[in-house]
N, C-alpha and C positions, 0 to 999 in steps of 0.2 A: 315334146318331152322337156320338162323343167329340170334345170340343173342347179346345184348349189356348189359354190367354190369354198375351198378351205380359207382363202384370203378374205372372203366376205364374212365368214364366221369369225375369223381373227379380228376383223375390223370392228366387231361388236364387243371386244374385250371379254371373252369368256374366262372363267376361272381356269387355272392351270390344269387341273385334272380333267376338266371337260374338253379342253383343247387337245390334251394328250390323247384322249379317247377318239376325238375327231381325226387327228393325224393318223392314228392307228387304223381307223376305218377307211380313210382315204388311201392309205398306202402310198404308192408313187403317183397316184392320180392327183390332178389339181382340181378336178370337178367330179361330182357324182350326180347321176340321174336320180332324182327323187321319185320314190315309188312307195306304195303302201307295203309291199313285200319287203323292201329294204328297211323301212322304218320298223316294221314288226320284228325283223331279225335282230335289231339292236334296241328293242323297246325298253329293256331294263338297264340300259347303259347311259342314256342321256337325260338331261334335264329338259324335257320337252316343253314345259311352260316357258322356260327362259328363251328357248329357240322361237317359240310361237310369238312371244311378246316382241321380239326384235325383228322377226322376218315376215310376219303376216300383215297384210293390209287390214284396215278396220273391218270390212265385210268378212274377210277370211278369219280374223280374230273372233268375230261374233259367232261364226259357224263352228269354229274350233271350241269355243267356250261352251256352246250349247251341246256339242257332241260329247264333251268331257264331263259335263255336269252330272249326267246319269251314272257314269262310271265312278265318279268321285263319291256320289251318294252311296252307291252299292259298296264301295271300298270302305267308306267311313262306318257304315252299318256292320259290315263283316268284321272289322277290327275292334269295334266297341267292346265286346265281351272280353277280348284278350287284353285290351288296354286296361280295363277295370281290374281284371285278375292280376295283371302285372303291378298296377298301382298299389293294390292291397298287399301283394307280396313284398313290395319294396318299402312300404310304409314303416314297418317295424324296424327294419335295418336303418332307414333314414332317421328315425327317432333316436335310435341308439347312437348313431353317428353324430347327430346334432348335439346330444347330451355330452358325448365324449369330447367334442371339439370346443364346446362353449367356453370352458375356462381358458383355453389357449387363445381364442378370439378376444376374450375380455382382456387378457394380458397384453395382447398385440395392440388392441385399440388404446389402452391406457399408455403403453410405451410410445406409440406413434402420434398420439394426440398433440403434443407440443410442436412436433415437426410439421404436422399437417396444418396446424393453426398458423405457424410462421409462413408456410408456403402460401396459404390462402391470402394472408395479409399482404405478402410481397407481390403476389400476382394479380391482386384485385384491380389496380388501376389499368393494367394491360388488358385484362379480361373485359373491363368496362369499355375501353376504347375499341377493342375488337368487336364486341357486341354492337356498339353504336355504328361502327363502320359497316357491318353486315346489314343492319337495319336500314341505314341510309342508302346503301348500294341497292338493296332490294327495292325500296320505294322508288328510287330513280329509274331503275330498270323497268319496273312495272308501269310507271307513269309514261315511260318512253314508248310503250307498246301501243298507245292509243286505245280506242274503243274496239 
């Protein structure tokens, strides 16, 4: 029986809400036995792709991806009509909103333009130096890997 520990999950830096859910699932236990039954009982609670990407070996990831592909296709096809209907329903409201806020955004852009220009000019040399440092560091690191 394979187990997964809360500390191993934590070592992969999950987002706070996912780790909170994991702690709740684990309760006072430090490790849980992994089973299909347990996974199904919390199927709608966790980001399974995140977990799979970090915990599965390459062959296991391949099997997982193949198993999920058909379900993803079915899910995408099932939600397509609802997504279209939603987009159509929202379009008119979005258009009205965009028209209502356009004058405010124009005024904002005009009011902040001088400050943004001054900021861009003041930070340009530091931005250039930072970009060059990143580029050189990448090239050196890449070259150090060998073939």
